[in-house]
C-alpha positions as CSV (number, residue, x, y, z in Angstrom):
1,M,150.4,206.5,98.8
2,Q,151.8,204.4,101.7
3,I,154.6,201.5,101.7
4,T,154.8,199.6,105.0
5,S,158.0,197.5,106.6
6,E,157.8,194.7,109.3
7,G,160.4,193.8,112.1
8,V,161.0,191.1,114.5
9,K,162.9,191.1,117.5
10,V,164.6,188.3,118.1
11,G,162.9,186.7,120.1
12,H,160.6,186.1,118.0
13,P,159.1,182.3,118.3
14,D,160.9,181.8,113.9
15,I,164.0,184.6,114.9
16,V,165.0,181.8,118.3
17,A,164.0,179.0,115.6
18,D,167.5,181.1,113.5
19,T,169.5,182.0,115.5
20,I,169.4,178.1,117.1
21,A,170.2,176.7,114.0
22,A,173.2,179.8,113.1
23,N,174.6,179.5,116.8
24,I,175.2,176.4,116.2
25,I,176.9,176.9,112.3
26,A,179.3,179.6,114.8
27,R,180.6,177.0,117.0
28,I,180.9,174.4,113.9
29,L,183.3,177.2,112.3
30,D,184.8,178.1,115.1
31,E,186.1,174.6,116.1
32,E,186.3,173.7,112.8
33,K,189.2,176.8,112.5
34,K,191.0,175.4,115.1
35,A,191.5,172.3,113.6
36,G,192.6,173.4,110.9
37,M,190.0,174.4,108.7
38,D,190.4,176.2,104.5
39,I,188.1,176.7,102.4
40,N,188.5,173.6,100.7
41,T,187.7,171.8,104.2
42,M,185.4,174.0,105.0
43,P,181.5,172.6,106.9
44,H,178.7,172.2,105.0
45,C,176.0,172.6,106.7
46,G,172.0,172.8,106.6
47,L,169.9,173.6,109.6
48,E,166.3,173.4,110.2
49,V,164.9,174.5,114.1
50,F,161.1,173.7,115.2
51,L,160.0,175.0,118.8
52,G,156.6,174.0,120.1
53,K,155.2,173.9,123.0
54,G,158.0,173.6,125.7
55,F,160.2,171.7,123.3
56,C,162.3,172.1,120.3
57,I,163.5,169.5,117.0
58,V,166.0,170.0,115.3
59,G,167.2,168.4,111.9
60,G,168.9,169.0,108.3
61,E,173.1,168.1,106.8
62,V,176.3,168.9,108.0
63,A,179.2,167.0,107.2
64,T,182.2,168.3,109.9
65,K,184.5,166.6,110.8
66,I,184.5,167.7,115.0
67,Y,181.8,167.3,116.6
68,V,180.0,169.8,118.4
69,D,177.3,169.6,120.9
70,I,173.8,170.6,119.2
71,E,171.8,170.5,123.0
72,K,174.7,172.6,124.5
73,S,174.8,175.2,122.1
74,L,170.9,175.7,121.5
75,R,169.8,176.5,125.5
76,Q,172.7,178.9,125.8
77,T,171.1,180.2,122.8
78,V,167.5,180.5,124.4
79,L,168.7,181.7,126.9
80,S,171.1,184.5,125.9
81,L,167.6,185.8,124.1
82,G,165.7,185.6,127.9
83,Y,163.7,182.8,127.6
84,N,165.5,180.8,130.7
85,D,161.4,181.5,132.3
86,A,157.4,179.9,131.4
87,A,157.1,182.8,132.5
88,V,158.0,184.1,129.4
89,G,156.9,182.0,127.3
90,L,159.7,179.1,127.1
91,N,162.5,178.8,129.4
92,G,165.7,177.0,127.9
93,H,167.4,175.1,131.0
94,S,163.6,172.9,131.2
95,M,162.7,172.6,126.9
96,G,162.7,169.3,125.4
97,V,165.6,169.3,122.8
98,F,165.4,166.9,120.1
99,N,167.8,165.6,117.9
100,A,167.6,165.0,114.7
101,I,170.5,165.7,112.1
102,I,172.1,164.0,109.8
103,P,175.3,163.5,107.9
104,Q,175.4,165.2,104.3
105,S,173.7,163.4,101.6
106,P,177.8,162.6,99.3
107,N,176.3,163.8,96.5
108,I,175.2,166.7,97.8
109,N,178.8,166.7,99.0
110,M,180.2,166.1,95.7
111,G,179.4,169.3,94.2
112,T,180.8,171.0,96.8
113,R,183.5,170.6,97.2
114,A,186.5,171.1,94.4
115,E,188.4,168.3,94.6
116,L,185.0,165.9,94.4
117,G,182.8,167.7,92.3
118,K,182.6,167.2,87.6
119,Y,183.7,171.4,87.6
120,K,186.4,171.0,90.1
121,E,185.2,173.2,91.5
122,I,183.6,175.1,95.0
123,G,180.3,174.8,93.3
124,A,177.0,175.9,94.4
125,G,175.5,174.3,97.4
126,D,171.9,174.4,95.8
127,Q,170.6,175.9,92.6
128,G,168.4,178.9,93.7
129,I,167.7,182.3,92.7
130,M,168.4,185.1,94.5
131,Y,167.4,188.6,95.0
132,G,170.1,192.1,96.1
133,F,168.3,195.9,97.1
134,A,169.8,198.6,97.2
135,C,167.6,202.4,96.6
136,D,169.4,205.9,98.0
137,E,165.6,207.0,100.5
138,T,168.5,206.7,103.5
139,P,172.0,206.8,104.2
140,E,172.3,202.9,104.0
141,L,171.0,202.4,100.9
142,L,168.4,201.0,101.8
143,P,163.8,201.4,102.3
144,L,163.5,204.1,105.2
145,T,160.6,201.8,106.1
146,Y,162.9,198.7,106.1
147,V,165.7,201.3,108.5
148,L,163.1,203.0,111.0
149,V,161.1,198.9,111.0
150,N,164.7,197.0,112.2
151,R,166.4,200.4,113.9
152,M,163.1,200.4,116.3
153,M,162.6,196.4,117.2
154,R,166.9,196.9,118.1
155,E,165.1,199.3,120.5
156,F,163.3,197.1,121.8
157,E,166.1,194.4,122.8
158,D,168.7,196.8,124.6
159,C,165.7,198.7,125.9
160,G,167.1,197.2,129.0
161,N,163.3,197.3,130.7
162,P,162.0,193.7,131.5
163,I,158.8,194.8,131.1
164,F,158.7,193.7,127.2
165,A,159.8,191.0,127.5
166,P,162.1,188.8,124.0
167,D,158.9,188.3,121.8
168,G,157.7,191.7,119.7
169,K,157.2,192.6,116.6
170,G,155.6,195.7,114.6
171,Q,155.5,197.5,111.6
172,V,156.6,201.3,110.1
173,T,153.9,203.0,107.4
174,V,155.5,205.9,105.4
175,N,154.2,208.7,103.6
176,Y,156.1,208.5,100.4
177,N,154.8,212.2,98.6
178,K,153.9,212.5,94.6
179,Q,157.3,211.7,92.3
180,G,158.6,208.2,95.4
181,K,160.1,210.8,98.5
182,P,159.5,209.9,102.2
183,T,157.9,212.4,103.8
184,G,157.5,210.8,107.0
185,V,156.0,208.4,109.3
186,A,152.2,208.1,109.2
187,K,151.4,204.4,111.2
188,V,154.0,202.7,114.2
189,L,152.3,199.4,114.8
190,M,154.2,197.5,117.6
191,S,153.3,194.4,119.5
192,N,154.9,193.5,122.5
193,A,154.8,190.2,124.3
194,I,154.5,192.1,128.2
195,D,156.1,190.2,131.6
196,Y,153.4,191.1,134.3
197,R,155.6,190.1,137.3
198,H,158.0,193.4,136.4
199,V,154.9,195.9,136.0
200,A,154.1,199.3,138.4
201,E,150.6,199.1,139.5
202,D,150.7,203.1,137.9
203,E,152.8,202.1,134.7
204,E,151.4,203.5,131.6
205,I,153.3,201.0,129.1
206,E,152.2,202.0,125.8
207,E,152.7,205.7,126.4
208,T,156.3,203.7,127.8
209,A,156.3,201.8,124.2
210,K,156.0,204.6,122.3
211,K,158.8,207.1,123.7
212,I,161.1,203.8,123.0
213,A,159.8,203.2,119.1
214,F,159.3,207.1,118.2
215,D,163.2,208.0,120.2
216,C,164.4,205.5,117.2
217,M,163.1,207.5,114.5
218,G,164.2,211.7,115.1
219,E,162.2,213.9,112.6
220,W,160.5,210.9,111.0
221,V,157.7,211.1,113.7
222,N,155.2,214.3,114.3
223,E,152.8,214.5,116.9
224,K,149.9,213.1,113.6
225,T,152.0,210.0,113.5
226,E,149.6,207.3,114.8
227,F,151.0,204.8,117.0
228,L,148.6,201.1,117.8
229,F,150.4,199.1,121.0
230,N,149.3,195.2,122.0
231,P,145.5,195.8,118.9
232,T,144.3,192.9,120.7
233,G,144.1,195.3,123.6
234,E,146.8,192.6,125.9
235,W,149.2,190.7,125.0
236,Q,150.7,188.2,128.4
237,A,154.7,186.6,127.9
238,V,153.6,183.5,130.0
239,H,151.7,183.9,126.6
240,S,154.4,184.1,124.0
241,C,156.9,182.7,122.1
242,S,156.3,178.6,121.8
243,A,153.7,178.8,124.9
244,A,151.6,180.7,121.8
245,D,153.1,179.6,118.7
246,S,155.5,177.8,116.6
247,G,159.0,178.6,115.3
248,V,160.3,178.0,111.7
249,T,163.9,178.5,110.6
250,G,163.1,181.0,107.4
251,R,160.2,181.8,108.1
252,K,160.2,186.1,108.1
253,L,162.8,186.0,105.2
254,V,160.3,189.6,104.1
255,C,161.4,191.3,107.2
256,Q,164.7,190.0,107.2
257,L,165.0,191.3,103.4
258,Y,164.0,194.9,102.9
259,G,161.0,194.4,105.0
260,G,158.3,193.6,102.0
261,Y,159.7,197.2,100.3
262,P,157.5,196.8,96.2
263,G,160.5,196.2,93.9
264,A,163.0,194.3,96.3
265,Q,161.5,190.4,95.3
266,L,162.4,187.2,97.6
267,G,164.8,184.5,96.5
268,G,165.6,181.3,97.2
269,G,165.0,180.4,100.7
270,A,165.8,180.8,104.7
271,V,169.2,182.9,104.9
272,V,170.9,181.8,108.5
273,N,170.6,178.0,108.9
274,K,173.3,177.0,106.0
275,S,177.6,177.0,105.0
276,P,177.8,179.1,102.8
277,E,178.5,177.3,99.5
278,K,174.6,177.4,99.8
279,V,174.1,180.4,97.7
280,D,170.6,180.8,99.9
281,C,172.9,182.4,102.5
282,S,176.1,183.9,100.1
283,A,174.5,185.3,97.4
284,V,171.4,186.7,98.9
285,F,174.1,188.9,99.9
286,G,176.4,189.5,96.6
287,S,173.4,190.6,95.5
288,R,173.1,192.9,97.8
289,Y,176.2,193.8,97.5
290,A,176.3,194.5,93.9
291,A,173.2,196.5,94.3
292,K,174.0,199.0,96.9
293,N,177.4,199.8,94.8
294,I,175.3,199.9,91.9
295,V,173.1,202.6,93.6
296,A,176.4,204.0,95.7
297,S,177.9,205.1,92.0
298,G,174.7,207.4,91.0
299,L,173.9,204.6,87.6
300,A,170.5,204.2,89.8
301,T,168.8,205.6,92.8
302,K,166.9,202.0,93.6
303,C,168.0,198.7,91.8
304,S,167.7,195.1,92.7
305,V,169.9,192.2,91.4
306,Q,168.6,188.8,90.9
307,L,171.0,185.5,90.2
308,A,170.6,182.4,89.7
309,Y,172.4,179.5,90.6
310,A,172.8,175.7,89.3
311,I,173.7,172.5,92.2
312,G,177.6,171.6,91.7
313,V,177.9,175.5,89.4
314,A,179.9,178.3,90.4
315,K,178.6,180.7,88.1
316,P,175.0,181.7,88.3
317,M,173.4,180.3,85.1
318,S,172.0,184.4,85.0
319,I,172.4,187.5,86.3
320,Y,169.8,190.1,85.5
321,V,169.8,193.9,86.1
322,N,166.6,196.0,86.8
323,T,166.5,199.7,88.0
324,F,163.7,200.8,87.8
325,G,163.7,203.0,84.7
326,T,166.4,205.2,86.8
327,G,169.9,204.0,85.5
328,V,171.7,205.8,83.2
329,M,172.3,203.2,80.9
330,P,169.7,200.4,80.1
331,D,169.4,197.3,82.3
332,E,170.9,194.8,80.1
333,N,174.4,197.2,79.3
334,L,174.7,197.0,83.2
335,S,173.9,193.5,83.8
336,S,176.7,192.9,81.1
337,I,179.5,195.4,83.7
338,V,178.1,194.0,87.2
339,E,179.0,189.7,85.2
340,K,182.5,191.2,84.3
341,V,183.7,193.5,88.5
342,F,181.5,191.6,90.3
343,D,182.6,187.4,91.4
344,F,179.4,185.8,92.2
345,T,180.8,181.9,92.3
346,P,180.5,180.8,95.9
347,R,184.5,181.2,96.9
348,G,184.1,184.7,95.8
349,M,181.5,185.7,97.8
350,I,182.9,183.3,100.9
351,E,187.1,185.0,101.2
352,R,185.1,189.0,99.8
353,F,183.3,188.6,103.3
354,G,184.7,187.1,105.0
355,L,181.6,184.3,105.6
356,L,183.7,181.5,107.3
357,S,183.4,183.7,110.4
358,G,181.5,182.4,113.0
359,D,180.9,185.2,114.2
360,I,179.2,186.9,111.5
361,Y,176.7,183.3,112.1
362,R,176.3,185.5,115.8
363,K,175.2,188.8,114.1
364,I,173.1,188.2,110.5
365,S,170.6,186.0,112.9
366,K,169.7,189.2,114.5
367,V,169.6,191.6,111.1
368,L,171.1,191.3,107.8
369,F,171.8,194.3,106.6
370,M,173.5,197.7,108.5
371,G,176.1,196.2,110.1
372,D,179.9,196.9,109.6
373,Y,179.9,193.6,107.0
374,A,181.6,193.4,103.8
375,W,178.9,193.3,101.8
376,E,177.7,197.1,103.7
377,E,180.6,197.9,101.7
378,T,181.2,200.5,98.8
379,D,184.7,200.5,97.6
380,M,183.2,198.8,93.7
381,V,181.9,202.4,93.0
382,E,184.8,203.7,90.6
383,K,185.4,200.2,89.6
384,L,181.7,200.2,88.3
385,K,181.6,204.0,86.8
386,R,185.5,203.3,84.9
387,E,183.6,200.3,83.4
388,V,180.2,202.3,82.5
389,E,182.8,205.4,81.1
390,D,183.6,202.6,79.1
391,K,181.0,201.3,77.7
392,K,179.8,204.8,76.2
């Protein structure tokens, strides 16, 4: 049996769009913090970004009392990702910018401010269904395919070799035995735009790419592992990013959320382009936090947690735990324990995970998990174990 996960570099146009939105929200949070922001006076943002050939549109809704130079933030983001010349598909200095941001709807704002809302609490910024996932395949308690393909993306971003332009994506296929355990990498696919201004006449680009890819996967690759690079035969950087393809916020959710691993479902919408009262953002981390702690506690080897919300209401409408038959107790019992142990309200998740930090938004635009994040901690293990003992 083989399973594949896909990953993308931060220079992929869809992730560029995500990063533009995340950095605008980060700057708003930074400025609001200077003005004395707390959780009850936090800004509310939902941004969408579209990249086309040589231009960018940013729209959506924002409720804030401070001023942020949207165009300046947008251009700085694009330049920071390496897009400073048309030769690599996009130039942050000269690209066109259209700002279509509007004030947040007062009806939505009413539901997310405790003093205004029907229930006098910070309610969910929208309805939606979010999923968190964990499994025991790696120390990070994430699928091996997801870990390896993201490791490869970060290596290509950070390798320092200018022949590899910012735009790129890849896939990693892993062999699994009859017991469902990974045994090694079968195939690696890497597609990366090439900046021929920096390529030496005799340079073996595919061999250079293969070394970067295989070195970061360690013992999981061997002489039988297949490697495929730029399978069309050519990808010139001048025909990359928005010079060749549009970029839209939220279009790479499968890559960001567990890499398409079977059993790790998707819900909600884009994550990094919203302020955290919107559960598309915060509940993605809350559900992951719960699933990871369940697996870390030995209560299951694989776990999915579903959270469902109504707009303006703080507590989830429902909580569903699925351990795929690997749990030490029935899933319905574990669901009731999870509801008791974890605080899945927007206020609870914002405070627990520090989601009013601009720095958090700058980090999650690159990778949602595997980082030094509060939702990746396993500090609820003992509490979960005590609750399970009490249930027996």
